[in-house]
DRENFIMI-903299 format. One record per residue: z negated, x negated, y of N, C-alpha, C, O, CB in turn; chain. Coordinates in steps of 0.02 Angstrom, whole numbers, m for minus. Each point is the difference from the previous one (the first is absolute). Glycine has a CB too. Layout:
BEGIN
n_zz	n_xx	n_yy	ca_zz	ca_xx	ca_yy	c_zz	c_xx	c_yy	o_zz	o_xx	o_yy	cb_zz	cb_xx	cb_yy	mol
Z	X	Y	Z	X	Y	Z	X	Y	Z	X	Y	Z	X	Y	A
...
! end
This chain:
BEGIN
n_zz	n_xx	n_yy	ca_zz	ca_xx	ca_yy	c_zz	c_xx	c_yy	o_zz	o_xx	o_yy	cb_zz	cb_xx	cb_yy	mol
0	m42	m59	0	42	59	0	m45	62	m39	m47	4	m22	140	m66	A
105	m77	110	2	m39	61	m54	24	48	m31	52	m9	155	m69	m6	A
m136	m23	66	m50	17	51	20	66	34	m43	43	11	16	m165	8	A
90	130	m3	24	61	32	m10	60	m46	m21	53	23	106	m120	43	A
m69	59	m130	m11	55	m48	m74	18	m4	m17	59	m6	117	m97	m59	A
m143	m12	68	m73	13	m3	m23	38	62	m40	46	m5	24	m151	m64	A
40	85	127	m18	35	62	23	73	m5	m38	46	16	47	m153	51	A
52	117	m89	26	68	m8	m42	40	m49	m16	58	13	131	m100	12	A
m133	12	m81	m42	33	m50	m66	22	31	m23	56	m11	76	m125	m80	A
m84	25	129	m66	15	29	4	54	54	m45	42	5	11	m158	m31	A
86	115	67	3	52	51	18	68	m31	m23	52	23	56	m138	63	A
9	85	m138	16	63	m35	m62	28	m35	m10	61	m1	129	m100	m15	A
m160	m5	m12	m61	22	m34	m47	35	48	m37	45	m19	49	m140	m62	A
m10	75	144	m42	29	51	34	58	37	m30	31	44	m25	m142	m31	A
116	125	m32	41	52	34	8	m16	74	m1	45	42	m40	40	m125	A
49	m149	98	11	m22	69	74	m9	12	40	m11	m46	m152	m46	48	A
131	61	61	67	m17	21	m1	m73	26	m53	m29	9	81	151	20	A
30	m150	m18	4	m66	30	m32	2	69	m32	m48	21	138	21	m86	A
m96	82	100	m30	8	67	m77	m6	m4	m31	m33	41	128	107	m6	A
m126	m40	m85	m73	m3	m7	m24	m71	m16	m50	m22	27	51	141	m67	A
35	m154	m3	m18	m69	m14	6	m43	63	m44	m41	14	83	55	m132	A
14	m4	156	9	m38	61	m57	13	49	m27	m46	29	151	52	m45	A
m141	56	25	m53	19	47	m67	m31	m21	m36	m25	42	97	132	m17	A
m76	m104	m89	m65	m25	m25	m3	m76	m3	m54	m29	4	43	134	m69	A
68	m137	57	1	m73	m7	12	m36	66	m15	m60	5	55	76	m121	A
m13	19	165	17	m32	63	66	m39	m3	15	m39	44	m136	31	m21	A
158	21	m76	66	m31	m9	52	52	19	m7	59	m18	m34	m138	m74	A
93	59	127	49	49	22	35	32	m61	10	m32	m52	6	m32	160	A
2	126	m99	35	37	m53	66	m34	m15	21	m3	m58	m76	110	94	A
89	m133	16	64	m33	m11	m8	m64	m42	44	m17	m41	m3	64	150	A
m96	m82	m100	m12	m60	m40	m8	18	m74	30	m32	m43	m86	m23	141	A
18	108	m111	m10	21	m70	65	25	m29	16	m16	m58	m135	47	84	A
156	8	12	64	27	m24	49	m57	m14	36	2	m50	m55	104	116	A
20	m156	m22	45	m57	m10	m19	m39	m63	44	m24	m36	m26	17	160	A
m82	0	m137	m22	m35	m61	26	38	m61	25	m30	m48	m128	m14	106	A
97	111	m57	23	40	m56	76	m5	m8	25	m10	m55	m121	89	73	A
130	m73	37	74	0	m1	27	m67	m24	48	m2	m39	m48	86	132	A
m29	m138	m68	25	m67	m17	m31	m28	m64	21	m52	m24	m4	33	146	A
m66	55	m148	m36	m23	m60	m31	m69	12	m4	m41	m45	83	107	m27	A
m102	m77	134	m33	m63	16	m74	11	7	m23	47	33	126	m89	25	A
m141	m1	m90	m72	7	1	m30	m17	68	30	m38	38	m31	12	m159	A
m56	54	136	m33	m15	63	m34	m68	m1	m10	m29	m53	m7	151	70	A
m1	m146	42	m39	m62	3	m70	16	m27	m18	58	m9	84	m101	109	A
m104	m9	m113	m68	10	m26	m42	39	50	m39	44	m19	48	m151	m47	A
m3	91	131	m40	35	50	20	73	4	m43	43	9	30	m149	55	A
77	121	m69	23	70	0	m25	36	m62	m22	58	5	124	m90	62	A
m98	0	m124	m24	30	m61	m76	13	4	m24	51	m24	116	m109	m41	A
m128	12	96	m73	10	8	m14	62	43	m47	37	m15	29	m161	4	A
58	135	63	m8	60	42	15	63	m40	m34	51	7	65	m118	95	A
21	64	m143	18	57	m41	m56	16	m50	m19	57	m9	142	m86	20	A
m149	m23	m42	m55	9	m48	m61	30	35	m33	44	m28	75	m140	m41	A
m57	71	128	m57	27	37	10	74	15	m46	40	m7	26	m153	58	A
80	131	m31	16	71	14	m7	42	m63	m21	58	3	98	m93	89	A
m59	6	m149	m4	36	m64	m72	1	m28	m14	36	m48	133	m69	26	A
m162	m7	52	m69	m2	m24	m10	m40	m64	m44	14	m39	29	95	93	A
58	m159	m63	m4	m42	m60	2	m73	21	21	m17	55	34	106	m126	A
m76	m133	26	5	m72	12	67	m25	m24	36	34	m36	m161	m47	24	A
142	m48	32	62	m31	m25	m3	m6	m76	51	9	m35	m37	m73	143	A
m73	48	m134	m8	m5	m72	17	66	m35	34	1	m51	m123	m88	69	A
64	142	10	15	66	m29	74	16	7	28	33	m44	m144	5	71	A
146	m60	27	72	12	10	40	m29	m58	46	31	m25	m62	m31	150	A
m2	m61	m145	38	m34	m52	m23	18	m71	31	m22	m48	m12	m70	129	A
m71	130	m87	m23	24	m65	35	66	m13	m31	54	2	m83	m113	8	A
179	55	m24	43	59	m4	m26	57	m44	5	58	18	88	m135	1	A
m119	59	m74	m23	52	m46	m75	11	2	m28	35	m42	124	m63	m31	A
m128	m2	123	m73	5	8	m37	m19	m64	m55	25	m14	73	66	98	A
11	m135	m122	m29	m19	m64	m70	m27	8	m45	19	m37	159	m44	m6	A
m125	m19	92	m66	m29	8	m51	52	22	m56	0	m24	109	m109	53	A
m33	153	15	m45	53	22	m12	49	m57	m57	19	m13	99	m31	132	A
10	32	m153	m5	49	m53	m46	m23	m57	m34	41	m30	149	m3	59	A
m115	m102	m43	m41	m25	m55	m75	6	14	m40	5	m47	132	m84	21	A
m111	80	90	m70	0	18	m28	69	16	m61	8	7	79	m122	35	A
24	165	m36	m23	65	23	m7	50	m57	37	m1	m50	17	m22	158	A
m102	68	m99	m7	57	m46	54	51	18	30	m5	54	m156	m14	m67	A
140	67	m30	49	52	17	m17	36	65	45	16	39	m23	m2	m162	A
m85	0	134	m20	34	62	13	m44	61	23	25	52	m111	38	m116	A
75	m127	58	13	m46	56	75	m7	13	22	m5	57	m127	m58	m85	A
145	64	m25	73	m3	7	25	61	39	42	m6	45	m32	m59	m152	A
m36	124	90	19	61	36	m19	m5	74	40	17	44	m55	49	m149	A
m46	m91	118	m22	m7	69	45	m50	37	20	13	57	m138	13	m91	A
135	m82	2	44	m50	31	67	30	20	25	m12	55	m82	m77	m123	A
87	129	24	64	31	15	m5	46	60	45	2	42	m14	m9	m163	A
m86	43	126	m11	43	59	m11	m42	62	28	15	53	m76	74	m126	A
8	m142	67	m17	m43	57	63	m30	32	7	2	62	m116	m28	m117	A
154	m1	15	58	m33	29	49	49	32	43	m21	38	m56	m68	m123	A
7	153	70	44	48	32	m26	23	69	35	34	37	0	4	m151	A
m98	m57	131	m29	19	63	24	m45	57	19	m58	m12	m119	101	m49	A
99	m16	121	15	m41	58	m60	m45	14	m54	11	m28	131	78	77	A
m69	m138	m7	m55	m45	18	m57	41	31	m59	m12	m14	140	m85	33	A
m64	145	24	m51	42	32	m38	41	m52	m61	6	4	132	0	99	A
m36	22	m151	m34	38	m53	m45	m45	m42	m55	20	m19	153	60	16	A
m75	m140	m11	m41	m47	m38	m64	m16	38	m54	m4	m31	157	m45	m22	A
m99	40	118	m59	m14	40	m49	58	m2	m60	m10	m3	129	m63	78	A
m43	134	m73	m44	59	m4	m35	4	m67	m60	16	m4	136	45	83	A
m40	m76	m132	m30	1	m67	m54	m54	m5	m54	13	m26	161	29	m24	A
m93	m101	76	m50	m54	m1	m62	20	40	m56	m12	m22	148	m73	10	A
m82	115	70	m57	22	41	m42	51	m38	m62	m2	2	128	m20	103	A
m33	67	m139	m35	51	m39	m41	m32	m55	m59	17	m10	150	66	36	A
m60	m128	m62	m34	m33	m56	m59	m41	25	m55	4	m28	163	m8	m37	A
m98	m36	117	m54	m40	27	m56	44	27	m58	m18	m4	140	m73	32	A
m64	149	0	m50	46	25	m43	29	m55	m58	16	12	135	11	81	A
m50	m20	m152	m37	27	m57	m54	m49	m23	m50	21	m29	152	43	m6	A
m93	m128	49	m49	m50	m21	m61	m1	43	m52	m27	m20	145	m40	m23	A
m87	95	102	m57	m2	48	m55	48	m20	m51	4	35	129	m35	55	A
! end
């Protein structure tokens, strides 16, 4: 799988458009579209911005099948993970605030 294919896979999994990725990553929509059209991978710094927008690390980006994550999680944790990655950054922050609030 190419880097561009992986980016496409991740935004489709989140039901995002290229516009949404651009807005969340701070990368212009034309830059992302040009990468897709030309099949040219982004620079490391651009990929880091994309990963940040997606809420994943570079390591997770390259773990295409989530094999390392999947090996360590229970079925319930896997379900939660799938839901978590589909949330926006704002939604993730709200969930974290809720969870941390429960500990008080």
